[in-house]
N, C-alpha and C positions, 0 to 999 in steps of 0.2 A: 562400062564400070560394073564391077562385081557387086553382089548383094550387100556385102559388108560395107562397101563404100557408099551405097545408096542409103543404108541404114544410118551411117554416120552423118550423111547430109540431112536426112530426115530429122534427126534429133539435134542438128546444128553443132555437133562437136568440132566441125571445121570452122565454126564462127563462135568462139568462146565469149564474145562480148555480153551475150545475155546472161551467162553464168556469172560473170563479174558484176553485173548490175544487181544481181540478186545477192551475191556474196558480200559486197562492201557493207550494206545496211545490217546484214546478219552478223558480221564480225563486229561491227560497232556495238550493236546491242549485247553481244556476248562479252565484249571487253567491259562495257559499262555495267552490266549485270554482275560481273565477277570482279569489279573494281580493278581491272587491269591484269588480273591473274587468272585467266581461263584454264579450266581443266583440259589437259591435252586430249583426253577422250572426247569431251564435248566439242572441242575444236575440230577433231577429225570427223565426228558424226555430223556436225552441221555443215562442214565443207563438202563432204561427199553427198549428203542429202540434198544440198542446194543444187549440185551438178545433176543428180538424178532426177529431181522434180522438174528442173528447168527443161531437161531433155524430154521427160514425159509430156510436159506442157506443149512442147514443140510438135510432138507426134499428134496429140489430140487436136491442136490448132490446125495442123495441115489436114487432118481428117475432116474436121468441121468445115474448112474452107476449100475443100478439094474441087468444088464446082465454081468457086469464086476466083481462086487463084489463077485459073487459066486465062482470065481476062486482064490480069495485072502483069505488066511488062516484067517487073522484078521477080515475080513468083511463078511465072508460066512454066518454067523448067524444073520446078521442084519434083523430087522423085514420085510423090503420090499424085500430084497434079498431072504430071506428064504420062502416067500410067505405067511407070517402070516398077512400082511396087503396088500391092493391092491394099484396099482399105482395111481388110481384116489384119493384115500384117502390121499396119500402123497402130491399130488398137491393141494388138497382142504386145507390141513393143512398149506402148504407153503403160499398159497394165503391169508388165514385168518390171519396168523402172519404178513405178509407183509402189509396188510391193516390196521391191528391194529397198526403197527409201524408207518404208514403214518398218521394215525389219531392222534398219539402223537404229531407230529410236525406241526399240523395245526395251533397252536397258534404262531408259529414262523414266521419269515419274508419270503418273496417270494423267495429270493436267497437260503435259506436253504431248502425250499420245492423243488426247481428245482434240487438242488444237490442230494436230497434224491431219485429222479427219477433216476439219474445216478448211485447212489449207488445200487439201486435194479437191474438195468440192468447189472451192473458189477457182482454182487453176483449171479444172475441167469445164466450168461454166463460162469462163471468160470469152472463148471464141464465139459463143452464142450471144453473150451480153452486148456485143457491138452491133447486133442486128437492130437493136431498138434504143440503146442509150446513146445520147448525144456526145458524151465525153467518156468513151470506154477506157481511155487511158487512166482515169481515176480508179476504175475497178482493177486495172492492171497493176496500179500502184499498191493496192492492198494485196494482190496475189504475190507481187514481187517483194513485198515487205513483211509477209507473214512469218518469216523467220525471226523477226523482232520480238513479238510476244512469245513465241516458242522458245527463244533463247532465254528470256527472263523467267519463263515458267520452268525451264530445265534447271537453271541456276538457283533461283530463289523460291520456287514452288509457288509462285504467284505472278500476276501480270499487273504491275503498278501503273499509275497514271502516266508516269514517265515513259513507259513502253508504248502506250497508245499515242503519246505525243510524238515520239520518234516515227511511229507508223504514219501518222498524219503528214509529217515532213516528207516521208518517202513517197506518199501519194502525190504531193506537189512536185517533187523531183521527177516522178515517172510521167506526170502530165507534161512537164517541160521536155524531157528527152524524147518521149514517144510522140509528142507533137512534131518535133523536129523530124522524126522517122516518117510520120504520116504526111509531112509536107512533100516527101519524095513521091508518094503515091497519089497525091490529091486528084490529079486528072483522071486517073484510072478509077479511083474510088467514087468520084462523081458520076461517072458513066454507069457504074453497076449498082449504085445506091447504098454503098457501105457508109456507115456513120463513123466519123472520126473527129477528134478535137480540132484538127487542121481545117476541116470543113466547117465545123461549128463556130470556131473563132473568126473564120472569114479573113477580112483584111486586117484584123487585129491579132493575127496568129503570132507575129513576132513579139508584140507587146505582151501577149498572154504568156508566152514562153518565158520572157524575162521576169514577169511578175510572179510566175510559179517558181523560178529559180530563187527569187528574193524571199518568197514565203517559206520555201524549204529550208534555206539557210538560216533564216531568222528563227524558225522553229527548232532547228538543230542547235543553234547557239543557246537558246533558252533552256532546252532539255540538257544540254551538256553542262551549262553553268549550274543548273539545279542539282546535277549529279556530282558537283564538286570539281569539275574540270576547269582549268584556268587558261594561262596565256599560250602555252603551246597548242592547246586545242583551238584557241581563238585564231592563232596563226594558220591553222589548217582551214578554218572557216574562211579567212581572208584569201588564202590561195585559191580555195574553191570559187570564191566570188570573182576573182581575177579570171579564172577559167571560164565561168559563166559569161563574163563580159566578152571574152574571146569568141565564144559561141555566137554572140550577137553579130560579130563581124562576118561570121560564116553564113548566118541565116537571113540577114537583113534584105538581101537581094532575091531570096527564095529560090536560088539555083538548086536544082535537085541534088547534084553530087555534093555541094558544099553543105547542104542540110544533112545529108547522110553522114558526111564527115563529122559534123557537130554531134550527131547522135552517138557515133562510135567513140568520140572524144570524151564522152561522159564517164568512161572508165577512169580517167585521170581525176575528174572531179570527185568521184567516189573514193579513190585512193587517197587524195588529199584530205578528205574528211576522216578516213580511218587512220591515216598517219598522225593527224592531229590528236585524235583520241589516244592512240597507243603511246605516242611519245610523251604526252602530258602525264599519263599514268606511270611511265617508266622514269621520267626525269623532272616532272613538275613538282 
């Protein structure tokens, strides 16, 4: 494989599920902050910025885990872990992507730029956070959801309580889907001493996932209702709940591949939530 192909694999452009899991909550926040009529420029900035920051985060994560990933079946052949690219290359790519993302938000207000600095610090520190925190997926939820306060800051010049409520909902959602992801690697993670929610929750992992889905959807429902959204939005919540119940059928036996399928299927849960918001503003 040529260098370009290796770099694409490093930043996971061949696996866009991570970008989508960041994009849906960001778009929801942008729609709510602008009451259903987002500025096209803001939409472009946040969509591209989400893709760039997720890609930068992947490069940083692989650099931080380069000596750990070789012991995990699913990650042993990643470009950096397998030695096909060097650590300094991964850091250079991460820095370039982060700078490009920051350049995108320069036209936005000072508060948004300040929040972007916090977003970069959170994303960069996440790979190390899982060394000592029992449920690092909660921290991941903050990293994956930081586009929420940034969207409100860009549109409204402030970050209201509603934005923090949506961010908290995203934390619960991230714990749910990333626990499904961690269930795939649990045996390997136990051997090497990595801490994950799947290990912390133990035999209650499936119950914890479902409770987190419930908390996320309940918070989203409250936040959306307080924002003035009504029945088409509620329909989106209901569809997302059905999708979450389907995930239960996939993870209840703890089969590795079915847990991974449940994780990937969260794209549709996020799409249902966004569709409810967008359609309610358009036709509600």
